[in-house]
TIVO-445575 format. One record per residue (C-alpha): residue number from 0; chain; x, y, z. Coordinates in steps of 0.25 Angstrom, whole numbers, padded with zeros to 4 digits. Example, Ala and Ser with C-alpha at 12.3 -4.5 7.8 and 13.67 -1.06 7.14 Angstrom:
BEGIN
REC 0 A 0049 -0018 0031 .
REC 1 A 0055 -0004 0029 .
// end
This chain:
BEGIN
REC 0 A 0065 0181 0259 .
REC 1 A 0056 0191 0252 .
REC 2 A 0048 0186 0241 .
REC 3 A 0053 0185 0227 .
REC 4 A 0050 0179 0213 .
REC 5 A 0057 0168 0206 .
REC 6 A 0059 0165 0192 .
REC 7 A 0068 0156 0184 .
REC 8 A 0075 0161 0171 .
REC 9 A 0075 0150 0160 .
REC 10 A 0085 0158 0152 .
REC 11 A 0093 0171 0151 .
REC 12 A 0083 0179 0145 .
REC 13 A 0073 0176 0156 .
REC 14 A 0083 0178 0167 .
REC 15 A 0087 0193 0161 .
REC 16 A 0072 0196 0160 .
REC 17 A 0070 0193 0174 .
REC 18 A 0083 0200 0178 .
REC 19 A 0079 0212 0171 .
REC 20 A 0065 0212 0178 .
REC 21 A 0073 0212 0191 .
REC 22 A 0075 0198 0194 .
REC 23 A 0087 0193 0202 .
REC 24 A 0095 0181 0196 .
REC 25 A 0098 0170 0205 .
REC 26 A 0104 0156 0202 .
REC 27 A 0111 0149 0214 .
REC 28 A 0105 0159 0224 .
REC 29 A 0116 0157 0234 .
REC 30 A 0117 0172 0237 .
REC 31 A 0103 0178 0233 .
REC 32 A 0095 0168 0241 .
REC 33 A 0103 0171 0253 .
REC 34 A 0101 0186 0252 .
REC 35 A 0086 0184 0249 .
REC 36 A 0085 0176 0262 .
REC 37 A 0091 0187 0270 .
REC 38 A 0083 0198 0262 .
REC 39 A 0095 0205 0257 .
REC 40 A 0090 0202 0243 .
REC 41 A 0076 0203 0239 .
REC 42 A 0074 0200 0224 .
REC 43 A 0060 0200 0219 .
REC 44 A 0063 0190 0208 .
REC 45 A 0074 0180 0207 .
REC 46 A 0078 0174 0193 .
REC 47 A 0083 0160 0193 .
REC 48 A 0094 0160 0182 .
REC 49 A 0100 0146 0186 .
REC 50 A 0096 0140 0173 .
REC 51 A 0103 0150 0164 .
REC 52 A 0114 0145 0155 .
REC 53 A 0125 0151 0163 .
REC 54 A 0132 0139 0169 .
REC 55 A 0145 0137 0160 .
REC 56 A 0159 0138 0162 .
REC 57 A 0168 0141 0150 .
REC 58 A 0181 0145 0146 .
REC 59 A 0182 0157 0137 .
REC 60 A 0188 0158 0124 .
REC 61 A 0200 0165 0130 .
REC 62 A 0202 0156 0142 .
REC 63 A 0194 0163 0153 .
REC 64 A 0182 0157 0160 .
REC 65 A 0167 0160 0159 .
REC 66 A 0158 0155 0170 .
REC 67 A 0143 0156 0169 .
REC 68 A 0135 0163 0180 .
REC 69 A 0127 0151 0184 .
REC 70 A 0139 0141 0186 .
REC 71 A 0139 0138 0200 .
REC 72 A 0151 0141 0209 .
REC 73 A 0153 0126 0211 .
REC 74 A 0153 0123 0196 .
REC 75 A 0163 0135 0193 .
REC 76 A 0173 0131 0203 .
REC 77 A 0173 0116 0198 .
REC 78 A 0173 0119 0183 .
REC 79 A 0186 0114 0177 .
REC 80 A 0189 0127 0169 .
REC 81 A 0187 0136 0181 .
REC 82 A 0196 0128 0190 .
REC 83 A 0207 0127 0179 .
REC 84 A 0207 0141 0173 .
REC 85 A 0203 0150 0186 .
REC 86 A 0205 0142 0198 .
REC 87 A 0203 0154 0206 .
REC 88 A 0188 0154 0203 .
REC 89 A 0186 0140 0207 .
REC 90 A 0193 0142 0220 .
REC 91 A 0185 0154 0223 .
REC 92 A 0172 0147 0220 .
REC 93 A 0176 0136 0229 .
REC 94 A 0179 0144 0241 .
REC 95 A 0166 0150 0240 .
REC 96 A 0153 0146 0247 .
REC 97 A 0149 0132 0250 .
REC 98 A 0148 0121 0240 .
REC 99 A 0133 0122 0240 .
REC 100 A 0133 0136 0237 .
REC 101 A 0144 0134 0226 .
REC 102 A 0135 0124 0219 .
REC 103 A 0123 0134 0219 .
REC 104 A 0130 0148 0218 .
REC 105 A 0133 0152 0203 .
REC 106 A 0145 0161 0198 .
REC 107 A 0136 0172 0195 .
REC 108 A 0129 0172 0208 .
REC 109 A 0142 0171 0215 .
REC 110 A 0148 0185 0210 .
REC 111 A 0134 0191 0213 .
REC 112 A 0134 0187 0227 .
REC 113 A 0132 0198 0237 .
REC 114 A 0140 0201 0249 .
REC 115 A 0140 0192 0262 .
REC 116 A 0141 0205 0270 .
REC 117 A 0133 0202 0283 .
REC 118 A 0127 0217 0283 .
REC 119 A 0122 0215 0269 .
REC 120 A 0115 0202 0272 .
REC 121 A 0110 0208 0285 .
REC 122 A 0097 0216 0280 .
REC 123 A 0097 0224 0294 .
REC 124 A 0112 0230 0291 .
REC 125 A 0115 0242 0283 .
REC 126 A 0120 0237 0269 .
REC 127 A 0122 0246 0257 .
REC 128 A 0123 0234 0248 .
REC 129 A 0109 0229 0253 .
REC 130 A 0103 0242 0255 .
REC 131 A 0110 0254 0248 .
REC 132 A 0112 0266 0258 .
REC 133 A 0110 0258 0271 .
REC 134 A 0124 0258 0274 .
REC 135 A 0135 0247 0277 .
REC 136 A 0134 0240 0290 .
REC 137 A 0148 0233 0287 .
REC 138 A 0156 0246 0287 .
REC 139 A 0154 0247 0302 .
REC 140 A 0150 0233 0306 .
REC 141 A 0157 0221 0306 .
REC 142 A 0165 0220 0292 .
REC 143 A 0175 0209 0294 .
REC 144 A 0171 0203 0280 .
REC 145 A 0169 0216 0273 .
REC 146 A 0177 0222 0261 .
REC 147 A 0191 0229 0262 .
REC 148 A 0191 0232 0248 .
REC 149 A 0181 0239 0239 .
REC 150 A 0172 0244 0250 .
REC 151 A 0164 0257 0251 .
REC 152 A 0157 0264 0262 .
REC 153 A 0144 0258 0257 .
REC 154 A 0148 0243 0257 .
REC 155 A 0160 0234 0262 .
REC 156 A 0154 0220 0258 .
REC 157 A 0163 0210 0251 .
REC 158 A 0159 0202 0240 .
REC 159 A 0158 0188 0244 .
REC 160 A 0161 0180 0231 .
REC 161 A 0174 0172 0230 .
REC 162 A 0174 0169 0215 .
REC 163 A 0171 0183 0212 .
REC 164 A 0186 0186 0217 .
REC 165 A 0191 0176 0207 .
REC 166 A 0183 0182 0196 .
REC 167 A 0188 0196 0200 .
REC 168 A 0202 0192 0200 .
REC 169 A 0201 0186 0186 .
REC 170 A 0194 0197 0181 .
REC 171 A 0182 0190 0176 .
REC 172 A 0170 0196 0170 .
REC 173 A 0155 0194 0172 .
REC 174 A 0146 0192 0160 .
REC 175 A 0132 0198 0162 .
REC 176 A 0119 0197 0154 .
REC 177 A 0107 0207 0155 .
REC 178 A 0095 0213 0149 .
REC 179 A 0104 0222 0141 .
REC 180 A 0114 0210 0136 .
REC 181 A 0127 0204 0141 .
REC 182 A 0139 0211 0147 .
REC 183 A 0152 0208 0154 .
REC 184 A 0157 0215 0167 .
REC 185 A 0171 0213 0173 .
REC 186 A 0171 0206 0186 .
REC 187 A 0177 0218 0193 .
REC 188 A 0166 0226 0188 .
REC 189 A 0154 0217 0191 .
REC 190 A 0155 0217 0206 .
REC 191 A 0154 0231 0211 .
REC 192 A 0161 0238 0223 .
REC 193 A 0151 0244 0233 .
REC 194 A 0154 0258 0232 .
REC 195 A 0141 0266 0235 .
REC 196 A 0132 0256 0229 .
REC 197 A 0136 0242 0236 .
REC 198 A 0121 0237 0232 .
REC 199 A 0126 0236 0217 .
REC 200 A 0136 0224 0218 .
REC 201 A 0137 0220 0203 .
REC 202 A 0137 0227 0189 .
REC 203 A 0124 0220 0185 .
REC 204 A 0113 0226 0177 .
REC 205 A 0099 0224 0179 .
REC 206 A 0095 0210 0175 .
REC 207 A 0110 0206 0172 .
REC 208 A 0114 0192 0174 .
REC 209 A 0128 0186 0175 .
REC 210 A 0131 0175 0165 .
REC 211 A 0146 0172 0167 .
REC 212 A 0159 0176 0173 .
REC 213 A 0171 0175 0164 .
REC 214 A 0185 0175 0168 .
REC 215 A 0194 0180 0157 .
REC 216 A 0206 0172 0153 .
REC 217 A 0219 0174 0161 .
REC 218 A 0234 0171 0157 .
REC 219 A 0238 0156 0160 .
REC 220 A 0243 0150 0167 .
REC 221 A 0234 0156 0179 .
REC 222 A 0234 0152 0193 .
REC 223 A 0223 0156 0202 .
REC 224 A 0216 0154 0216 .
REC 225 A 0207 0160 0226 .
REC 226 A 0210 0161 0241 .
REC 227 A 0199 0164 0251 .
REC 228 A 0201 0168 0265 .
REC 229 A 0189 0166 0275 .
REC 230 A 0185 0163 0289 .
REC 231 A 0183 0149 0287 .
REC 232 A 0186 0139 0276 .
REC 233 A 0171 0135 0274 .
REC 234 A 0161 0144 0267 .
REC 235 A 0165 0158 0269 .
REC 236 A 0167 0171 0262 .
REC 237 A 0181 0177 0261 .
REC 238 A 0188 0186 0270 .
REC 239 A 0198 0188 0259 .
REC 240 A 0201 0180 0246 .
REC 241 A 0210 0181 0234 .
REC 242 A 0209 0176 0219 .
REC 243 A 0222 0176 0212 .
REC 244 A 0225 0172 0198 .
REC 245 A 0240 0173 0193 .
REC 246 A 0247 0171 0179 .
REC 247 A 0261 0168 0181 .
REC 248 A 0270 0166 0169 .
REC 249 A 0285 0165 0169 .
REC 250 A 0285 0167 0184 .
REC 251 A 0279 0180 0183 .
REC 252 A 0264 0185 0187 .
REC 253 A 0258 0189 0174 .
REC 254 A 0244 0191 0179 .
REC 255 A 0238 0192 0192 .
REC 256 A 0223 0192 0196 .
REC 257 A 0219 0194 0210 .
REC 258 A 0206 0197 0218 .
REC 259 A 0202 0197 0232 .
REC 260 A 0189 0193 0239 .
REC 261 A 0183 0195 0253 .
REC 262 A 0189 0209 0254 .
REC 263 A 0182 0217 0244 .
REC 264 A 0168 0222 0240 .
REC 265 A 0170 0215 0227 .
REC 266 A 0180 0204 0223 .
REC 267 A 0193 0213 0224 .
REC 268 A 0203 0213 0213 .
REC 269 A 0217 0216 0217 .
REC 270 A 0224 0223 0205 .
REC 271 A 0235 0228 0213 .
REC 272 A 0239 0213 0218 .
REC 273 A 0238 0210 0203 .
REC 274 A 0247 0220 0199 .
REC 275 A 0257 0217 0210 .
REC 276 A 0258 0203 0204 .
REC 277 A 0259 0204 0189 .
REC 278 A 0273 0204 0184 .
REC 279 A 0279 0198 0197 .
REC 280 A 0285 0184 0200 .
REC 281 A 0277 0176 0211 .
REC 282 A 0283 0177 0225 .
REC 283 A 0279 0178 0239 .
REC 284 A 0283 0192 0240 .
REC 285 A 0275 0196 0228 .
REC 286 A 0262 0190 0233 .
REC 287 A 0264 0197 0246 .
REC 288 A 0266 0210 0239 .
REC 289 A 0255 0209 0229 .
REC 290 A 0245 0205 0240 .
REC 291 A 0248 0218 0248 .
REC 292 A 0241 0225 0236 .
REC 293 A 0228 0217 0239 .
REC 294 A 0222 0227 0249 .
REC 295 A 0224 0239 0242 .
REC 296 A 0212 0249 0245 .
REC 297 A 0207 0240 0257 .
REC 298 A 0198 0247 0267 .
REC 299 A 0195 0237 0278 .
REC 300 A 0185 0239 0288 .
REC 301 A 0186 0236 0303 .
REC 302 A 0184 0222 0303 .
REC 303 A 0190 0217 0290 .
REC 304 A 0204 0224 0291 .
REC 305 A 0210 0210 0292 .
REC 306 A 0206 0208 0277 .
REC 307 A 0217 0218 0272 .
REC 308 A 0228 0208 0277 .
REC 309 A 0220 0196 0274 .
REC 310 A 0218 0200 0259 .
REC 311 A 0233 0202 0257 .
REC 312 A 0236 0188 0263 .
REC 313 A 0225 0182 0255 .
REC 314 A 0230 0188 0241 .
REC 315 A 0244 0185 0245 .
REC 316 A 0241 0170 0249 .
REC 317 A 0233 0168 0236 .
REC 318 A 0244 0175 0227 .
REC 319 A 0254 0165 0233 .
REC 320 A 0245 0153 0230 .
REC 321 A 0242 0157 0215 .
REC 322 A 0256 0162 0213 .
REC 323 A 0262 0149 0217 .
REC 324 A 0271 0153 0229 .
REC 325 A 0262 0148 0240 .
// end
């Protein structure tokens, strides 16, 4: 680990001043500290923001949900309003990491976590995300866990977060505070596809701090859930996953929100699946036909071709569960 300085921010103003000067924010530290140990990350200054007042979960005036950036994963998953309004969020969190990590890791840190690509974490391997212009070893290496959607010639790494898939499906927004004031970014725009600049992963300006993630109100009744397919049931990252939320009234699907994880360079919204569902009556045939749309644009590599069929099955399975025709 390389030498660094450490400071603890007593309030938001102190945190922003330190961030503007180049400090890196840290709260639970469950990702950043690991990367520092592996010398993937080499920050000169860490700014502890764990004392900032960003630990509230609240229902918005219109019936949405706002989760403070420093609320832990465990607290978020167990919160009665999260569980009752958007079970898909609780389920995604509970299927993430170990209990110990969920107790430490925060919502803001979770959506900021960096890829688990083995080439990114191996400083001897070529990785454009870690060292721009060096190449992508995964393109011609062992790429079973890598992306089939949203990849580029510069990067094929998947985004590892489970709850980010639920946020993407529900069309959440990210609230930010920086030296220039407050702004809000849609979740779809906050996490960036790699393109030619895979080292730039979020729409964050220098010194900006995530303050909350907000899920907008959705029509009721709303059923939602998260399915994660992985190599083992204990702590493991997704091969594929599906976050589904359906508003069914009068026996007809009035609104559908669907996203996939484990297969994209960012949590992957599935608008073609959503369009195939809206206005239709739930049925086994509908779930199968809609799930066929999930892999539009997929570009599998040598070792992850199985993900194409697996993604379709995962989406279909979760549509059946949430839609009530399991």
